[in-house]
C-alpha positions in Angstrom: -6.1 188.2 51.3 -6.8 191.8 49.5 -7.1 193.1 46.3 -4.6 194.8 44.5 -5.3 197.1 41.7 -3.2 198.8 39.4 -3.1 201.6 36.4 -6.7 202.8 34.8 -9.7 201.8 33.2 -10.5 203.2 30.1 -14.4 203.4 28.4 -16.2 204.6 25.5 -19.8 205.6 26.0 -21.1 204.0 22.9 -23.9 206.7 22.2 -21.2 210.1 21.9 -17.8 208.0 21.7 -16.9 209.9 25.1 -13.8 208.7 27.0 -14.3 207.9 30.2 -11.3 207.0 33.0 -11.1 205.1 35.9 -8.1 205.0 38.4 -7.4 201.7 40.1 -6.6 204.4 43.6 -10.5 205.7 43.1 -12.1 201.8 44.4 -13.1 200.9 47.4 -13.2 197.4 47.2 -15.5 194.8 49.6 -15.1 191.2 50.6 -18.4 189.0 51.5 -19.2 185.5 51.4 -21.6 183.8 48.9 -23.3 182.0 50.6 -22.1 179.1 49.0 -20.1 176.4 51.1 -18.0 174.6 48.4 -16.2 171.0 48.7 -13.2 173.0 50.0 -14.8 175.4 52.1 -16.6 178.8 51.9 -16.3 181.0 48.6 -15.4 184.7 48.7 -16.0 187.4 46.6 -14.1 190.9 46.5 -15.8 193.8 44.6 -15.5 197.2 43.7 -18.5 199.3 42.0 -18.2 202.5 40.4 -20.4 204.8 38.8 -19.0 206.6 35.5 -21.0 209.6 34.9 -20.7 210.9 31.4 -20.9 214.7 29.8 -24.4 214.0 29.0 -25.6 213.2 32.7 -25.9 209.4 32.2 -24.9 206.7 35.1 -23.4 203.6 34.0 -22.3 201.2 37.3 -19.1 199.1 36.9 -18.4 196.3 38.8 -15.1 194.7 39.7 -14.9 191.3 41.2 -12.4 188.7 42.1 -13.2 185.3 43.7 -11.3 183.6 46.0 -12.0 179.6 46.3 -10.9 177.9 48.3 -10.1 180.8 50.7 -6.5 182.2 49.8 -6.6 181.0 46.1 -7.6 183.5 43.5 -10.1 181.5 41.5 -11.4 184.0 38.7 -12.1 187.5 38.1 -14.3 189.4 35.8 -15.1 193.5 34.9 -19.1 193.6 34.4 -19.9 196.4 31.9 -23.4 198.0 31.8 -24.7 198.0 28.3 -23.9 201.9 26.5 -20.5 201.8 27.6 -17.6 199.4 26.1 -14.4 198.8 27.9 -11.4 199.9 26.2 -8.9 199.2 28.6 -8.8 197.6 32.4 -7.1 197.8 35.2 -4.4 195.1 36.6 -6.4 193.5 39.4 -5.8 190.3 41.1 -5.4 188.7 45.1 -2.4 189.7 47.0 -1.2 188.1 50.5 -1.5 190.3 53.5 2.5 191.3 54.3 3.5 188.9 57.3 4.8 191.0 60.1 7.7 190.7 62.3 6.9 190.1 65.9 
């Protein structure tokens, strides 16, 4: 499984009204276990972090996450936005299956 992300996320800096966009192609996704073994096996989380810098130099760290449980099934997703910015429009993202390879 891998994360397929498309589009642009749009944020507004609350204090200044500045609009900042993040393109899906700018994200690097990583997968790791949560360390939790549950009834149907391991739980995995795929996440991408991105540091948004405003014109005033403030840094805001945004995290996109997709949980896979059981393995091979998308469970839930979440975009974590820190205090100080607002999410106006989010990316479209979720898990996709690896294409089958012909032998």
